C-alpha positions in Angstrom: 8.6 4.6 -19.6 8.8 5.6 -16.0 6.1 5.4 -13.4 3.8 8.4 -12.8 1.7 8.8 -9.7 -2.0 9.4 -10.7 -4.1 9.4 -7.5 -4.6 8.1 -3.9 -7.5 7.6 -1.6 -7.7 6.6 2.1 -10.9 5.2 3.7 -11.9 3.7 7.0 -14.9 1.6 8.0 -16.3 -0.3 11.1 -18.2 -2.9 9.1 -17.5 -6.3 7.6 -17.1 -4.5 4.2 -14.9 -1.4 3.5 -15.8 0.1 0.1 -13.9 3.1 -1.4 -14.1 4.6 -4.8 -11.1 6.1 -6.6 -11.7 9.8 -6.6 -11.3 10.1 -10.4 -11.8 7.6 -13.2 -8.9 5.1 -13.5 -7.2 4.5 -16.9 -7.1 1.2 -18.7 -3.7 -0.4 -18.3 -2.7 1.5 -15.1 -1.4 -0.3 -12.0 -3.9 -0.3 -9.1 -2.5 -0.9 -5.7 -4.5 -1.4 -2.4 -3.2 -1.6 1.1 -5.5 -3.1 3.8 -5.3 -3.0 7.6 -7.8 -4.1 10.2 -8.0 -4.5 14.0 -9.3 -7.7 15.5 -8.1 -11.3 16.1 -11.5 -12.7 15.1 -11.6 -10.8 11.8 -10.4 -12.9 8.9 -9.8 -11.9 5.3 -12.6 -12.9 2.9 -12.0 -11.0 -0.4 -10.8 -7.9 -2.3 -12.7 -7.0 -5.4 -13.7 -4.0 -7.5 -16.5 -2.9 -9.8 -14.4 -3.3 -12.9 -13.9 -7.0 -12.1 -10.2 -6.7 -12.3 -8.0 -9.6 -11.2 -6.4 -8.8 -7.8 -3.2 -10.5 -6.7 -1.9 -10.5 -3.1 1.7 -9.3 -2.6 3.3 -11.7 -0.1 1.5 -13.0 3.0 -0.5 -10.9 5.5 1.6 -9.4 8.3 -0.1 -9.6 11.7 1.1 -7.8 14.9 -0.1 -8.6 18.4 2.0 -6.0 20.2 -1.2 -4.0 21.2 -4.3 -5.7 20.0 -4.2 -7.6 16.7 -3.7 -5.7 13.5 -3.3 -7.3 10.1 -1.7 -5.6 7.1 -2.0 -6.7 3.4 -1.2 -5.5 -0.1 -2.9 -6.3 -3.4 -2.5 -5.1 -7.0 -4.3 -5.3 -10.3 -4.1 -3.9 -13.8 -7.1 -1.8 -14.8 -9.1 -3.6 -17.5 -10.8 -0.4 -18.6 -11.1 3.3 -18.1 -13.8 4.7 -15.8 -15.1 4.8 -12.3 -13.9 2.0 -9.9 -14.8 1.1 -6.4 -12.7 -1.4 -4.4 -14.3 -3.4 -1.6 -12.5 -5.3 1.2 -14.6 -8.0 2.9 -13.6 -9.5 6.3 -15.5 -11.8 8.6 -16.1 -9.5 11.6 -17.3 -5.9 11.9 -14.1 -4.2 13.1 -12.1 -1.0 12.3 -10.4 -1.4 8.9 -8.6 0.9 6.6 -8.0 1.0 2.8 -5.5 3.0 0.7 -6.1 3.0 -3.0 -3.3 4.0 -5.3 -3.0 4.4 -9.1 0.2 4.6 -11.2 0.7 4.8 -15.0 3.8 3.3 -16.7 3.7 -0.3 -15.4 4.7 -3.4 -17.4 2.3 -6.2 -18.2 3.7 -8.4 -15.5 4.7 -5.7 -13.0 5.5 -7.5 -9.7 9.2 -7.7 -8.8 9.8 -8.5 -5.2 8.7 -7.7 -1.6 9.7 -7.7 2.0 7.9 -7.1 5.4 8.6 -6.5 9.0 7.0 -6.1 12.5 8.9 -3.4 14.3 8.0 -3.9 18.0 5.6 -0.9 18.4 8.2 1.9 18.3 6.4 4.2 15.8 8.9 3.9 13.0 8.9 1.5 10.0 12.2 1.0 8.2 12.5 -1.5 5.3 15.2 -2.2 2.7 14.7 -3.9 -0.6 17.0 -4.4 -3.7 15.0 -4.2 -6.9 16.1 -5.8 -10.2 17.0 -2.4 -11.7 17.5 1.2 -10.8 14.6 3.6 -11.4 12.0 1.7 -9.4 9.1 3.3 -7.6 9.0 2.7 -3.8 5.7 3.0 -2.0 5.6 3.1 1.8 2.4 2.4 3.7 1.9 2.2 7.4 -1.1 1.8 9.8 -1.3 2.6 13.5 -3.2 1.0 16.4 -4.3 4.4 17.7 -6.5 5.8 14.9 -6.4 9.5 14.3 -2.6 10.0 14.4 -0.3 12.0 12.2 2.7 10.7 10.2 5.7 11.8 8.1 7.7 9.9 5.5 11.5 9.6 5.2 13.9 11.3 2.9 13.2 11.0 -0.8 9.6 10.0 -0.3 6.4 12.0 -1.0 3.3 11.5 1.2 0.4 10.4 -0.9 -2.5 10.4 1.6 -3.8 12.8 4.2 -1.0 13.1 6.9 -3.3 14.0 9.8 -5.9 12.1 11.8 -5.6 8.8 9.9 -5.4 5.0 10.4 -3.1 4.4 7.4 -0.4 6.5 5.8 1.4 6.1 2.5 4.3 7.7 0.5 6.3 6.9 -2.5 9.7 7.4 -4.2 9.2 7.5 -8.0 12.7 6.4 -9.0 14.9 4.2 -6.8 18.7 4.1 -6.8 20.6 1.0 -7.9 21.2 -1.6 -5.2 19.5 -1.5 -1.8 16.9 1.1 -1.1 15.4 2.0 2.3 12.1 3.6 3.1 10.8 4.8 6.4 7.5 6.2 7.9 7.3 7.8 11.4 4.1 8.2 13.4 3.6 11.0 15.8 3.4 8.5 18.7 4.8 5.0 19.0 2.1 3.1 17.2 3.3 1.9 13.8 4.1 -1.8 14.0 4.0 -3.6 10.6 5.6 -2.9 7.3 5.5 -4.2 3.7 7.7 -3.0 0.8 7.0 -4.2 -2.7 8.7 -3.7 -6.1 7.0 -3.6 -9.5 8.6 -3.4 -13.0 7.8 -0.5 -15.3 6.8 -0.6 -18.9 9.6 -1.2 -21.4 11.0 1.9 -23.2 14.0 4.0 -22.3 15.8 2.9 -19.1 14.2 -0.3 -17.7 12.6 0.6 -14.4 10.3 -1.1 -11.8 7.8 0.1 -9.3 8.5 -0.5 -5.7 5.9 -0.4 -2.9 6.3 -0.3 0.8 3.5 -0.8 3.2 3.2 -1.1 6.9 0.5 -1.2 9.5 -0.3 -2.1 13.1 
């Protein structure tokens, strides 16, 4: 069973907490993915949690850039325990600008995580990441943040933008079915701001051709 995109939400805050609700009810068993990005050397991660009390797992370490300011990018995922409304809350130690992207996909396996990679690109506005998943048919998700909030972005060939592409802190896009071997994702900001990137792969539910879900995220 291949992955299907369900919904996405982007939200920003200037508090120690950034809480955002999925726009529609989530479905039990679906893969929930959250990208986080915040600005400030003094702001440290405290927690990520939701109102369904799902178990959230971090994908790889945080990626921190100090090219212009200090921006920290992270990625987390959970499997929805139940169907219904769900609000996700990021908590950090200082009241600074932060962004959340909430994503939901159906079709994941019970143990979906495959592999991940990350980069810091030197503040040139473009994130390029390559990853080789365990099988063809994986979903790639690309997320990027920028250190000049309120910018526009585009995603590379094969990807579909999943959040508002104008006047945002974070942007995201996905490729629902990857090719065999190495896959590359890219995101371009309108100005040279994008600086961090994460790409992650998740396995899909058994049935038909084995697939995985692949995520890419980046921020500044």
